[in-house]
C-alpha positions in Angstrom: -4.0 -28.6 -8.1 -2.4 -24.9 -8.3 -5.8 -23.9 -9.3 -7.1 -25.5 -6.2 -4.8 -23.2 -3.9 -4.9 -20.3 -5.6 -8.9 -20.6 -5.2 -8.4 -20.9 -1.4 -5.6 -18.7 -1.1 -8.2 -16.1 -2.1 -11.3 -16.8 0.1 -9.0 -17.3 3.0 -7.4 -14.1 2.3 -10.6 -12.4 1.8 -12.3 -13.4 5.1 -9.4 -11.2 7.2 -9.6 -8.0 8.0 -8.4 -5.1 6.0 -7.7 -3.5 9.5 -7.1 -4.1 13.1 -10.5 -3.1 14.3 -11.2 -0.9 17.6 -11.2 -3.3 20.7 -10.5 -6.1 18.5 -7.6 -8.4 18.0 -4.4 -7.5 16.3 -5.3 -7.6 12.3 -3.0 -8.6 9.8 -0.6 -5.5 9.7 0.7 -6.7 5.9 -2.6 -6.5 4.6 -3.6 -3.4 6.2 -0.5 -2.1 4.2 -1.6 -3.5 0.7 -5.1 -2.1 1.5 -3.6 1.7 2.2 -0.7 1.0 -0.9 1.5 2.0 2.4 4.3 1.8 3.6 4.2 0.1 7.8 6.5 1.1 10.5 6.2 -0.6 13.8 7.7 1.3 16.7 7.6 -0.9 20.3 6.6 1.7 23.3 6.6 1.0 26.8 3.3 -0.3 27.6 1.6 -0.7 23.9 2.9 -1.2 20.1 1.9 1.6 17.1 1.9 0.3 13.8 1.8 3.8 11.3 1.4 3.3 8.2 1.7 5.9 5.9 0.5 6.4 2.1 2.0 8.1 -0.8 -0.8 10.9 -0.7 0.8 11.3 2.6 -1.8 9.6 4.9 -1.2 8.5 8.5 -3.4 5.4 9.9 -2.0 4.1 13.1 -2.9 1.4 15.1 -1.6 0.9 18.8 -1.9 -2.1 20.2 -1.5 -3.4 24.4 1.0 -6.0 25.3 -2.3 -8.9 24.9 -2.5 -8.0 21.7 -6.1 -5.9 21.5 -6.2 -2.1 19.7 -7.0 -0.3 22.6 -6.7 3.2 20.2 -6.8 4.4 16.5 -6.0 7.7 14.9 -5.6 8.8 11.5 -3.9 12.6 9.5 -5.1 12.0 5.9 -6.8 14.0 2.7 -10.0 12.0 3.2 -11.7 10.4 6.7 -10.7 6.6 6.0 -13.0 3.8 6.5 -14.4 4.6 9.7 -16.8 1.5 9.4 -14.1 -0.9 9.5 -11.7 0.7 12.1 -14.1 1.6 14.5 -15.9 -2.3 14.4 -18.7 -2.7 17.0 -18.1 1.2 18.0 -18.6 3.0 14.2 -23.2 2.8 15.0 -22.3 5.0 17.8 -20.5 7.7 15.5 -23.3 7.6 12.8 -25.5 7.8 15.8 -23.8 11.2 16.9 -23.6 12.6 13.8 -26.8 12.4 13.2 -28.2 14.4 16.1 -29.5 18.1 15.9 -26.2 19.4 18.3 -24.0 18.9 15.9 -24.0 20.9 13.0 -20.5 21.3 11.6 -17.4 21.6 13.5 -14.9 19.0 15.5 -17.1 15.6 16.8 -16.7 14.4 20.0 -18.0 11.6 21.9 -16.5 11.1 25.4 -18.4 8.1 27.6 -17.0 5.9 29.9 -16.3 3.2 27.3 -15.5 5.1 24.4 -13.6 8.3 23.2 -13.9 9.7 20.3 -12.9 13.0 18.3 -12.9 14.0 14.7 -12.4 17.1 12.7 -10.6 19.0 10.1 -11.9 20.6 6.8 -11.5 19.4 3.1 -8.3 17.6 2.1 -7.1 17.6 6.1 -9.0 15.4 8.2 -7.7 14.0 11.4 -9.2 11.9 14.4 -8.7 9.4 16.8 -10.7 6.8 19.0 -10.3 4.6 21.9 -11.9 2.5 24.4 -10.3 3.6 28.0 -11.2 -0.2 29.8 -8.3 -0.9 27.2 -5.5 1.0 27.8 -2.5 -1.0 29.0 -1.8 -0.1 32.3 1.0 2.9 33.1 0.0 4.3 29.5 -2.2 7.4 29.5 -4.9 8.4 26.5 -2.1 10.9 25.7 -0.5 8.6 23.7 -3.0 8.3 21.1 -1.9 10.8 18.6 
């Protein structure tokens, strides 16, 4: 019986997202903490909730969640760029496409469209960025809260 229970638990946990992905419903922050091997701090702000995960090497990933439970923004500051495919979910191909354009030759990568905003930059051992979906910003919350 224990073997069946363990197997079921492993299968269920393996189907959960490792991150609370942009534009999707809030994921398991405790799983995020395990994946990053970090400490989670949750803060309630006027109009949104912030999950801040800090790792032993100083990386910080912030997930901004609306009252409806949707992730409207993500930011990071770390020695290495985090798994953006996982963090940005369906928005990631747009970042890939922008990074491959001839106009982008190093320096910060900026996408500023009506439905998606992305900024990422840095240098070796010091990367930072943020992304948000303007339509998902909670009422009376400005994009300036995403840091």
